[in-house]
N, CA, C and O atoms as CSV, one atom per row, in Angstrom:
chain,resi,resn,atom,element,x,y,z
A,1,UNK,N,N,-223.463,108.352,-11.090
A,1,UNK,CA,C,-224.089,107.173,-10.524
A,1,UNK,C,C,-225.072,107.617,-9.442
A,1,UNK,O,O,-224.750,108.463,-8.608
A,2,UNK,N,N,-226.236,107.055,-9.466
A,2,UNK,CA,C,-227.273,107.433,-8.512
A,2,UNK,C,C,-226.928,106.910,-7.124
A,2,UNK,O,O,-226.360,105.828,-6.976
A,3,UNK,N,N,-227.273,107.677,-6.132
A,3,UNK,CA,C,-227.031,107.279,-4.763
A,3,UNK,C,C,-228.204,106.431,-4.282
A,3,UNK,O,O,-229.364,106.785,-4.489
A,4,UNK,N,N,-227.891,105.317,-3.644
A,4,UNK,CA,C,-228.897,104.418,-3.120
A,4,UNK,C,C,-229.630,105.082,-1.957
A,4,UNK,O,O,-229.005,105.673,-1.075
A,5,UNK,N,N,-230.950,104.981,-1.963
A,5,UNK,CA,C,-231.750,105.496,-0.849
A,5,UNK,C,C,-232.414,104.325,-0.151
A,5,UNK,O,O,-233.009,103.460,-0.794
A,6,UNK,N,N,-232.310,104.304,1.152
A,6,UNK,CA,C,-232.989,103.258,1.892
A,6,UNK,C,C,-234.395,103.717,2.273
A,6,UNK,O,O,-234.819,104.823,1.937
A,7,UNK,N,N,-235.095,102.856,2.970
A,7,UNK,CA,C,-236.486,103.106,3.343
A,7,UNK,C,C,-236.646,104.421,4.106
A,7,UNK,O,O,-237.558,105.198,3.819
A,8,UNK,N,N,-235.768,104.672,5.073
A,8,UNK,CA,C,-235.856,105.904,5.865
A,8,UNK,C,C,-235.707,107.140,4.984
A,8,UNK,O,O,-236.453,108.108,5.137
A,9,UNK,N,N,-234.741,107.107,4.059
A,9,UNK,CA,C,-234.535,108.237,3.155
A,9,UNK,C,C,-235.767,108.505,2.302
A,9,UNK,O,O,-236.166,109.654,2.115
A,10,UNK,N,N,-236.362,107.440,1.790
A,10,UNK,CA,C,-237.529,107.588,0.924
A,10,UNK,C,C,-238.713,108.154,1.708
A,10,UNK,O,O,-239.409,109.051,1.233
A,11,UNK,N,N,-238.932,107.627,2.900
A,11,UNK,CA,C,-240.030,108.142,3.721
A,11,UNK,C,C,-239.802,109.617,4.052
A,11,UNK,O,O,-240.732,110.419,3.975
A,12,UNK,N,N,-238.589,109.971,4.413
A,12,UNK,CA,C,-238.281,111.375,4.724
A,12,UNK,C,C,-238.480,112.263,3.493
A,12,UNK,O,O,-238.986,113.379,3.611
A,13,UNK,N,N,-238.087,111.775,2.319
A,13,UNK,CA,C,-238.283,112.549,1.085
A,13,UNK,C,C,-239.765,112.786,0.819
A,13,UNK,O,O,-240.170,113.891,0.456
A,14,UNK,N,N,-240.568,111.748,1.001
A,14,UNK,CA,C,-242.015,111.878,0.771
A,14,UNK,C,C,-242.620,112.886,1.745
A,14,UNK,O,O,-243.386,113.762,1.345
A,15,UNK,N,N,-242.272,112.756,3.019
A,15,UNK,CA,C,-242.817,113.679,4.015
A,15,UNK,C,C,-242.356,115.113,3.757
A,15,UNK,O,O,-243.113,116.062,3.960
A,16,UNK,N,N,-241.117,115.259,3.312
A,16,UNK,CA,C,-240.601,116.589,2.994
A,16,UNK,C,C,-241.357,117.249,1.856
A,16,UNK,O,O,-241.589,118.458,1.875
A,17,UNK,N,N,-241.738,116.466,0.875
A,17,UNK,CA,C,-242.489,116.992,-0.263
A,17,UNK,C,C,-243.926,117.299,0.142
A,17,UNK,O,O,-244.480,118.333,-0.232
A,18,UNK,N,N,-244.520,116.391,0.909
A,18,UNK,CA,C,-245.936,116.542,1.253
A,18,UNK,C,C,-246.194,117.783,2.099
A,18,UNK,O,O,-247.216,118.447,1.928
A,19,UNK,N,N,-245.279,118.101,3.009
A,19,UNK,CA,C,-245.424,119.298,3.829
A,19,UNK,C,C,-246.850,119.526,4.294
A,19,UNK,O,O,-247.427,118.687,4.985
A,20,UNK,N,N,-247.411,120.656,3.916
A,20,UNK,CA,C,-248.784,120.975,4.322
A,20,UNK,C,C,-249.801,120.518,3.280
A,20,UNK,O,O,-251.001,120.741,3.441
A,21,UNK,N,N,-249.326,119.884,2.220
A,21,UNK,CA,C,-250.246,119.343,1.230
A,21,UNK,C,C,-249.628,119.232,-0.143
A,21,UNK,O,O,-249.063,120.197,-0.657
A,22,UNK,N,N,-249.734,118.052,-0.742
A,22,UNK,CA,C,-249.220,117.833,-2.094
A,22,UNK,C,C,-249.995,116.698,-2.735
A,22,UNK,O,O,-250.400,115.745,-2.069
A,23,UNK,N,N,-250.193,116.818,-4.033
A,23,UNK,CA,C,-250.853,115.751,-4.783
A,23,UNK,C,C,-249.853,114.630,-5.055
A,23,UNK,O,O,-248.636,114.802,-4.981
A,24,UNK,N,N,-250.430,113.478,-5.372
A,24,UNK,CA,C,-249.649,112.276,-5.609
A,24,UNK,C,C,-248.579,112.485,-6.689
A,24,UNK,O,O,-247.437,112.054,-6.529
A,25,UNK,N,N,-248.952,113.139,-7.774
A,25,UNK,CA,C,-248.016,113.342,-8.883
A,25,UNK,C,C,-246.813,114.184,-8.460
A,25,UNK,O,O,-245.676,113.882,-8.824
A,26,UNK,N,N,-247.069,115.231,-7.698
A,26,UNK,CA,C,-245.973,116.082,-7.222
A,26,UNK,C,C,-245.025,115.294,-6.320
A,26,UNK,O,O,-243.806,115.401,-6.446
A,27,UNK,N,N,-245.587,114.512,-5.419
A,27,UNK,CA,C,-244.753,113.693,-4.529
A,27,UNK,C,C,-243.902,112.735,-5.354
A,27,UNK,O,O,-242.710,112.575,-5.089
A,28,UNK,N,N,-244.507,112.103,-6.347
A,28,UNK,CA,C,-243.799,111.142,-7.180
A,28,UNK,C,C,-242.598,111.786,-7.881
A,28,UNK,O,O,-241.501,111.228,-7.876
A,29,UNK,N,N,-242.808,112.955,-8.479
A,29,UNK,CA,C,-241.727,113.609,-9.228
A,29,UNK,C,C,-240.662,114.208,-8.326
A,29,UNK,O,O,-239.472,114.025,-8.580
A,30,UNK,N,N,-241.055,114.910,-7.292
A,30,UNK,CA,C,-240.067,115.567,-6.430
A,30,UNK,C,C,-239.291,114.547,-5.609
A,30,UNK,O,O,-238.091,114.712,-5.392
A,31,UNK,N,N,-239.963,113.494,-5.149
A,31,UNK,CA,C,-239.278,112.449,-4.378
A,31,UNK,C,C,-238.559,111.448,-5.290
A,31,UNK,O,O,-237.871,110.549,-4.807
A,32,UNK,N,N,-238.718,111.605,-6.594
A,32,UNK,CA,C,-238.041,110.770,-7.586
A,32,UNK,C,C,-238.348,109.282,-7.387
A,32,UNK,O,O,-237.453,108.457,-7.201
A,33,UNK,N,N,-239.653,108.972,-7.434
A,33,UNK,CA,C,-240.100,107.596,-7.253
A,33,UNK,C,C,-240.894,107.118,-8.464
A,33,UNK,O,O,-241.558,107.906,-9.137
A,34,UNK,N,N,-240.815,105.828,-8.727
A,34,UNK,CA,C,-241.681,105.238,-9.748
A,34,UNK,C,C,-243.095,105.208,-9.182
A,34,UNK,O,O,-243.294,105.360,-7.976
A,35,UNK,N,N,-244.063,105.013,-10.049
A,35,UNK,CA,C,-245.444,104.983,-9.584
A,35,UNK,C,C,-245.668,103.830,-8.603
A,35,UNK,O,O,-246.374,103.980,-7.606
A,36,UNK,N,N,-245.063,102.688,-8.896
A,36,UNK,CA,C,-245.219,101.525,-8.017
A,36,UNK,C,C,-244.664,101.776,-6.621
A,36,UNK,O,O,-245.311,101.462,-5.622
A,37,UNK,N,N,-243.456,102.348,-6.558
A,37,UNK,CA,C,-242.869,102.665,-5.255
A,37,UNK,C,C,-243.658,103.754,-4.541
A,37,UNK,O,O,-243.825,103.705,-3.323
A,38,UNK,N,N,-244.142,104.730,-5.290
A,38,UNK,CA,C,-244.959,105.790,-4.693
A,38,UNK,C,C,-246.177,105.192,-4.002
A,38,UNK,O,O,-246.466,105.518,-2.851
A,39,UNK,N,N,-246.892,104.311,-4.710
A,39,UNK,CA,C,-248.083,103.683,-4.140
A,39,UNK,C,C,-247.741,102.916,-2.865
A,39,UNK,O,O,-248.443,103.016,-1.859
A,40,UNK,N,N,-246.660,102.155,-2.924
A,40,UNK,CA,C,-246.237,101.358,-1.768
A,40,UNK,C,C,-245.957,102.263,-0.567
A,40,UNK,O,O,-246.455,102.018,0.532
A,41,UNK,N,N,-245.166,103.301,-0.784
A,41,UNK,CA,C,-244.758,104.166,0.328
A,41,UNK,C,C,-245.872,105.092,0.801
A,41,UNK,O,O,-245.915,105.434,1.983
A,42,UNK,N,N,-246.760,105.502,-0.071
A,42,UNK,CA,C,-247.900,106.301,0.381
A,42,UNK,C,C,-248.795,105.464,1.290
A,42,UNK,O,O,-249.230,105.930,2.343
A,43,UNK,N,N,-249.065,104.231,0.878
A,43,UNK,CA,C,-249.860,103.343,1.729
A,43,UNK,C,C,-249.188,103.150,3.090
A,43,UNK,O,O,-249.836,103.178,4.136
A,44,UNK,N,N,-247.881,102.957,3.042
A,44,UNK,CA,C,-247.129,102.714,4.275
A,44,UNK,C,C,-247.126,103.946,5.186
A,44,UNK,O,O,-247.373,103.828,6.386
A,45,UNK,N,N,-246.852,105.113,4.628
A,45,UNK,CA,C,-246.773,106.315,5.455
A,45,UNK,C,C,-248.142,106.721,6.009
A,45,UNK,O,O,-248.234,107.233,7.124
A,46,UNK,N,N,-249.190,106.495,5.241
A,46,UNK,CA,C,-250.545,106.743,5.759
A,46,UNK,C,C,-250.844,105.740,6.872
A,46,UNK,O,O,-251.395,106.105,7.910
A,47,UNK,N,N,-250.482,104.485,6.653
A,47,UNK,CA,C,-250.696,103.447,7.656
A,47,UNK,C,C,-249.947,103.703,8.951
A,47,UNK,O,O,-250.435,103.378,10.033
A,48,UNK,N,N,-248.772,104.280,8.838
A,48,UNK,CA,C,-247.972,104.609,10.021
A,48,UNK,C,C,-248.482,105.855,10.742
A,48,UNK,O,O,-248.084,106.145,11.870
A,49,UNK,N,N,-249.360,106.576,10.075
A,49,UNK,CA,C,-249.871,107.808,10.668
A,49,UNK,C,C,-248.987,109.015,10.412
A,49,UNK,O,O,-249.138,110.043,11.071
A,50,UNK,N,N,-248.057,108.903,9.456
A,50,UNK,CA,C,-247.164,110.015,9.112
A,50,UNK,C,C,-247.824,110.983,8.133
A,50,UNK,O,O,-247.534,112.179,8.143
A,51,UNK,N,N,-248.710,110.461,7.292
A,51,UNK,CA,C,-249.428,111.265,6.308
A,51,UNK,C,C,-250.925,111.043,6.485
A,51,UNK,O,O,-251.364,110.002,6.972
A,52,UNK,N,N,-251.690,112.039,6.080
A,52,UNK,CA,C,-253.146,111.871,5.991
A,52,UNK,C,C,-253.551,112.266,4.577
A,52,UNK,O,O,-252.908,113.100,3.939
A,53,UNK,N,N,-254.609,111.662,4.111
A,53,UNK,CA,C,-255.109,111.948,2.777
A,53,UNK,C,C,-256.358,112.795,2.911
A,53,UNK,O,O,-257.352,112.356,3.489
A,54,UNK,N,N,-256.312,114.016,2.378
A,54,UNK,CA,C,-257.438,114.957,2.446
A,54,UNK,C,C,-258.010,115.170,1.045
A,54,UNK,O,O,-257.647,116.133,0.369
A,55,UNK,N,N,-258.874,114.304,0.618
A,55,UNK,CA,C,-259.497,114.458,-0.695
A,55,UNK,C,C,-258.565,114.098,-1.822
A,55,UNK,O,O,-258.521,112.944,-2.248
A,56,UNK,N,N,-257.812,115.078,-2.317
A,56,UNK,CA,C,-256.879,114.807,-3.411
A,56,UNK,C,C,-255.436,115.133,-3.037
A,56,UNK,O,O,-254.546,115.078,-3.886
A,57,UNK,N,N,-255.203,115.471,-1.776
A,57,UNK,CA,C,-253.857,115.839,-1.329
A,57,UNK,C,C,-253.429,115.029,-0.111
A,57,UNK,O,O,-254.246,114.589,0.697
A,58,UNK,N,N,-252.128,114.855,-0.016
A,58,UNK,CA,C,-251.531,114.226,1.166
A,58,UNK,C,C,-250.881,115.334,1.982
A,58,UNK,O,O,-250.279,116.256,1.430
A,59,UNK,N,N,-251.009,115.233,3.312
A,59,UNK,CA,C,-250.405,116.221,4.205
A,59,UNK,C,C,-249.729,115.487,5.362
A,59,UNK,O,O,-250.168,114.414,5.777
A,60,UNK,N,N,-248.668,116.080,5.867
A,60,UNK,CA,C,-247.913,115.487,6.968
A,60,UNK,C,C,-248.681,115.697,8.276
A,60,UNK,O,O,-249.189,116.785,8.549
A,61,UNK,N,N,-248.752,114.643,9.065
A,61,UNK,CA,C,-249.400,114.717,10.376
A,61,UNK,C,C,-248.379,115.172,11.421
A,61,UNK,O,O,-247.200,115.354,11.117
A,62,UNK,N,N,-248.844,115.349,12.634
A,62,UNK,CA,C,-247.943,115.714,13.737
A,62,UNK,C,C,-246.907,114.609,13.952
A,62,UNK,O,O,-245.729,114.881,14.178
A,63,UNK,N,N,-247.363,113.369,13.879
A,63,UNK,CA,C,-246.448,112.223,14.020
A,63,UNK,C,C,-245.410,112.216,12.895
A,63,UNK,O,O,-244.237,111.924,13.130
A,64,UNK,N,N,-245.839,112.536,11.684
A,64,UNK,CA,C,-244.919,112.616,10.552
A,64,UNK,C,C,-243.909,113.735,10.716
A,64,UNK,O,O,-242.740,113.579,10.363
A,65,UNK,N,N,-244.355,114.861,11.250
A,65,UNK,CA,C,-243.457,115.988,11.500
A,65,UNK,C,C,-242.418,115.617,12.554
A,65,UNK,O,O,-241.247,115.981,12.439
A,66,UNK,N,N,-242.855,114.890,13.585
A,66,UNK,CA,C,-241.924,114.429,14.624
A,66,UNK,C,C,-240.865,113.503,14.018
A,66,UNK,O,O,-239.682,113.604,14.341
A,67,UNK,N,N,-241.308,112.597,13.134
A,67,UNK,CA,C,-240.357,111.716,12.450
A,67,UNK,C,C,-239.344,112.533,11.653
A,67,UNK,O,O,-238.142,112.276,11.719
A,68,UNK,N,N,-239.835,113.520,10.900
A,68,UNK,CA,C,-238.942,114.347,10.082
A,68,UNK,C,C,-237.905,115.071,10.923
A,68,UNK,O,O,-236.739,115.146,10.535
A,69,UNK,N,N,-238.307,115.603,12.064
A,69,UNK,CA,C,-237.370,116.304,12.945
A,69,UNK,C,C,-236.305,115.352,13.477
A,69,UNK,O,O,-235.119,115.682,13.487
A,70,UNK,N,N,-236.732,114.170,13.919
A,70,UNK,CA,C,-235.776,113.182,14.434
A,70,UNK,C,C,-234.876,112.670,13.318
A,70,UNK,O,O,-233.683,112.451,13.528
A,71,UNK,N,N,-235.443,112.481,12.139
A,71,UNK,CA,C,-234.644,112.017,10.998
A,71,UNK,C,C,-233.595,113.057,10.616
A,71,UNK,O,O,-232.456,112.713,10.301
A,72,UNK,N,N,-233.979,114.305,10.643
A,72,UNK,CA,C,-233.049,115.384,10.300
A,72,UNK,C,C,-231.866,115.422,11.267
A,72,UNK,O,O,-230.719,115.559,10.843
A,73,UNK,N,N,-232.146,115.301,12.560
A,73,UNK,CA,C,-231.070,115.281,13.565
A,73,UNK,C,C,-230.172,114.067,13.357
A,73,UNK,O,O,-228.947,114.178,13.415
A,74,UNK,N,N,-230.781,112.914,13.117
A,74,UNK,CA,C,-230.013,111.695,12.850
A,74,UNK,C,C,-229.141,111.862,11.617
A,74,UNK,O,O,-227.968,111.488,11.622
A,75,UNK,N,N,-229.713,112.421,10.566
A,75,UNK,CA,C,-229.007,112.578,9.299
A,75,UNK,C,C,-227.762,113.457,9.459
A,75,UNK,O,O,-226.710,113.167,8.890
A,76,UNK,N,N,-227.894,114.522,10.232
A,76,UNK,CA,C,-226.734,115.401,10.481
A,76,UNK,C,C,-225.631,114.637,11.218
A,76,UNK,O,O,-224.464,114.711,10.834
A,77,UNK,N,N,-225.994,113.908,12.267
A,77,UNK,CA,C,-224.994,113.142,13.031
A,77,UNK,C,C,-224.377,112.047,12.172
A,77,UNK,O,O,-223.169,111.818,12.227
A,78,UNK,N,N,-225.201,111.373,11.380
A,78,UNK,CA,C,-224.717,110.311,10.518
A,78,UNK,C,C,-223.721,110.844,9.482
A,78,UNK,O,O,-222.737,110.176,9.167
A,79,UNK,N,N,-223.972,112.017,8.968
A,79,UNK,CA,C,-223.075,112.616,7.989
A,79,UNK,C,C,-221.682,112.849,8.589
A,79,UNK,O,O,-220.668,112.597,7.938
A,80,UNK,N,N,-221.645,113.328,9.826
A,80,UNK,CA,C,-220.371,113.558,10.514
A,80,UNK,C,C,-219.622,112.240,10.695
A,80,UNK,O,O,-218.417,112.166,10.454
A,81,UNK,N,N,-220.335,111.211,11.116
A,81,UNK,CA,C,-219.708,109.905,11.336
A,81,UNK,C,C,-219.181,109.335,10.021
A,81,UNK,O,O,-218.086,108.774,9.990
A,82,UNK,N,N,-219.939,109.471,8.942
A,82,UNK,CA,C,-219.486,108.956,7.643
A,82,UNK,C,C,-218.227,109.670,7.174
A,82,UNK,O,O,-217.331,109.035,6.619
A,83,UNK,N,N,-218.143,110.976,7.386
A,83,UNK,CA,C,-216.932,111.719,7.004
A,83,UNK,C,C,-215.732,111.229,7.802
A,83,UNK,O,O,-214.648,111.047,7.248
A,84,UNK,N,N,-215.922,111.015,9.101
A,84,UNK,CA,C,-214.829,110.509,9.935
A,84,UNK,C,C,-214.415,109.118,9.488
A,84,UNK,O,O,-213.225,108.805,9.448
A,85,UNK,N,N,-215.383,108.287,9.154
A,85,UNK,CA,C,-215.079,106.934,8.700
A,85,UNK,C,C,-214.254,106.957,7.414
A,85,UNK,O,O,-213.287,106.207,7.282
A,86,UNK,N,N,-214.638,107.820,6.462
A,86,UNK,CA,C,-213.870,107.930,5.206
A,86,UNK,C,C,-212.440,108.378,5.489
A,86,UNK,O,O,-211.496,107.881,4.875
A,87,UNK,N,N,-212.283,109.315,6.417
A,87,UNK,CA,C,-210.955,109.801,6.775
A,87,UNK,C,C,-210.111,108.688,7.391
A,87,UNK,O,O,-208.939,108.526,7.051
A,88,UNK,N,N,-210.710,107.931,8.292
A,88,UNK,CA,C,-210.001,106.823,8.934
A,88,UNK,C,C,-209.650,105.757,7.906
A,88,UNK,O,O,-208.560,105.188,7.961
A,89,UNK,N,N,-210.539,105.480,6.984
A,89,UNK,CA,C,-210.261,104.495,5.938
A,89,UNK,C,C,-209.090,104.941,5.072
A,89,UNK,O,O,-208.250,104.128,4.686
A,90,UNK,N,N,-209.038,106.240,4.766
A,90,UNK,CA,C,-207.933,106.776,3.979
A,90,UNK,C,C,-206.616,106.602,4.733
A,90,UNK,O,O,-205.608,106.205,4.149
A,91,UNK,N,N,-206.631,106.903,6.032
A,91,UNK,CA,C,-205.419,106.743,6.846
A,91,UNK,C,C,-204.974,105.285,6.874
A,91,UNK,O,O,-203.779,105.001,6.797
A,92,UNK,N,N,-205.920,104.365,6.982
A,92,UNK,CA,C,-205.593,102.942,6.996
A,92,UNK,C,C,-204.922,102.524,5.687
A,92,UNK,O,O,-203.935,101.788,5.697
A,93,UNK,N,N,-205.458,102.992,4.573
A,93,UNK,CA,C,-204.864,102.659,3.275
A,93,UNK,C,C,-203.453,103.225,3.154
A,93,UNK,O,O,-202.566,102.572,2.603
A,94,UNK,N,N,-203.243,104.432,3.665
A,94,UNK,CA,C,-201.900,105.035,3.637
A,94,UNK,C,C,-200.930,104.191,4.458
A,94,UNK,O,O,-199.791,103.976,4.042
A,95,UNK,N,N,-201.367,103.715,5.609
A,95,UNK,CA,C,-200.516,102.859,6.437
A,95,UNK,C,C,-200.216,101.542,5.733
A,95,UNK,O,O,-199.087,101.053,5.791
A,96,UNK,N,N,-201.198,100.969,5.078
A,96,UNK,CA,C,-200.979,99.720,4.346
A,96,UNK,C,C,-199.952,99.921,3.227
A,96,UNK,O,O,-199.096,99.066,3.002
A,97,UNK,N,N,-200.047,101.069,2.522
A,97,UNK,CA,C,-199.076,101.349,1.448
A,97,UNK,C,C,-197.665,101.493,2.005
A,97,UNK,O,O,-196.694,101.117,1.348
A,98,UNK,N,N,-197.550,102.035,3.210
A,98,UNK,CA,C,-196.230,102.190,3.827
A,98,UNK,C,C,-195.606,100.831,4.126
A,98,UNK,O,O,-194.382,100.718,4.195
A,99,UNK,N,N,-196.418,99.808,4.303
A,99,UNK,CA,C,-195.925,98.468,4.638
A,99,UNK,C,C,-195.623,97.617,3.408
A,99,UNK,O,O,-195.227,96.459,3.542
A,100,UNK,N,N,-195.803,98.171,2.223
A,100,UNK,CA,C,-195.516,97.425,1.003
A,100,UNK,C,C,-194.078,97.661,0.566
A,100,UNK,O,O,-193.567,98.780,0.621
A,101,UNK,N,N,-193.446,96.591,0.136
A,101,UNK,CA,C,-192.091,96.713,-0.404
A,101,UNK,C,C,-192.162,97.331,-1.792
A,101,UNK,O,O,-193.072,97.028,-2.564
A,102,UNK,N,N,-191.212,98.192,-2.111
A,102,UNK,CA,C,-191.168,98.724,-3.488
A,102,UNK,C,C,-190.941,97.572,-4.469
A,102,UNK,O,O,-190.378,96.543,-4.096
A,103,UNK,N,N,-191.371,97.741,-5.708
A,103,UNK,CA,C,-191.261,96.685,-6.718
A,103,UNK,C,C,-189.810,96.248,-6.938
A,103,UNK,O,O,-189.539,95.058,-7.095
A,104,UNK,N,N,-188.890,97.197,-6.951
A,104,UNK,CA,C,-187.478,96.865,-7.181
A,104,UNK,C,C,-186.969,95.944,-6.076
A,104,UNK,O,O,-186.221,95.007,-6.356
A,105,UNK,N,N,-187.356,96.187,-4.850
A,105,UNK,CA,C,-186.918,95.351,-3.739
A,105,UNK,C,C,-187.553,93.967,-3.853
A,105,UNK,O,O,-186.898,92.963,-3.573
A,106,UNK,N,N,-188.800,93.905,-4.254
A,106,UNK,CA,C,-189.477,92.619,-4.425
A,106,UNK,C,C,-188.744,91.764,-5.454
A,106,UNK,O,O,-188.588,90.558,-5.266
A,107,UNK,N,N,-188.290,92.396,-6.553
A,107,UNK,CA,C,-187.604,91.664,-7.617
A,107,UNK,C,C,-186.272,91.110,-7.115
A,107,UNK,O,O,-185.919,89.976,-7.441
A,108,UNK,N,N,-185.523,91.892,-6.323
A,108,UNK,CA,C,-184.226,91.454,-5.809
A,108,UNK,C,C,-184.364,90.320,-4.783
A,108,UNK,O,O,-183.539,89.407,-4.749
A,109,UNK,N,N,-185.387,90.382,-3.970
A,109,UNK,CA,C,-185.549,89.391,-2.902
A,109,UNK,C,C,-186.258,88.144,-3.399
A,109,UNK,O,O,-186.312,87.133,-2.699
A,110,UNK,N,N,-186.793,88.214,-4.592
A,110,UNK,CA,C,-187.478,87.060,-5.143
A,110,UNK,C,C,-188.933,86.953,-4.729
A,110,UNK,O,O,-189.594,85.965,-5.050
A,111,UNK,N,N,-189.443,87.946,-4.026
A,111,UNK,CA,C,-190.851,87.922,-3.626
A,111,UNK,C,C,-191.724,88.001,-4.876
A,111,UNK,O,O,-191.449,88.771,-5.797
A,112,UNK,N,N,-192.733,87.223,-4.888
A,112,UNK,CA,C,-193.646,87.254,-6.006
A,112,UNK,C,C,-193.313,86.241,-7.080
A,112,UNK,O,O,-194.086,86.071,-8.022
A,113,UNK,N,N,-192.140,85.540,-6.958
A,113,UNK,CA,C,-191.786,84.519,-7.943
A,113,UNK,C,C,-192.484,83.212,-7.639
A,113,UNK,O,O,-192.678,82.845,-6.480
A,114,UNK,N,N,-192.854,82.525,-8.687
A,114,UNK,CA,C,-193.464,81.204,-8.531
A,114,UNK,C,C,-192.365,80.182,-8.270
A,114,UNK,O,O,-191.276,80.283,-8.835
A,115,UNK,N,N,-192.635,79.227,-7.442
A,115,UNK,CA,C,-191.656,78.184,-7.130
A,115,UNK,C,C,-192.052,76.885,-7.780
A,115,UNK,O,O,-191.352,75.883,-7.635
């Protein structure tokens, strides 16, 4: 199953591909975007000043490089938090299972019977 990418992920992917220069087709394939999404995000990233268009290539600007650095730091911290969250969720489920009556006990006590 494909992992959902939000706007920040897509912009970071485009900037990562563009580096010091890349053509539109290369960005589209490496960033795994449809042509329509590529056009939308290229317009947006150029408009934001993250990319510049030099003839037939797109290149990352200083502002775009700054975004990539900040995004990378954020991404590392976010990954740690997500791992902790998954661990805490697992612990919560284990605690919930501990609070469930075994099926045999439910049958004896009449829990689950319709009245």
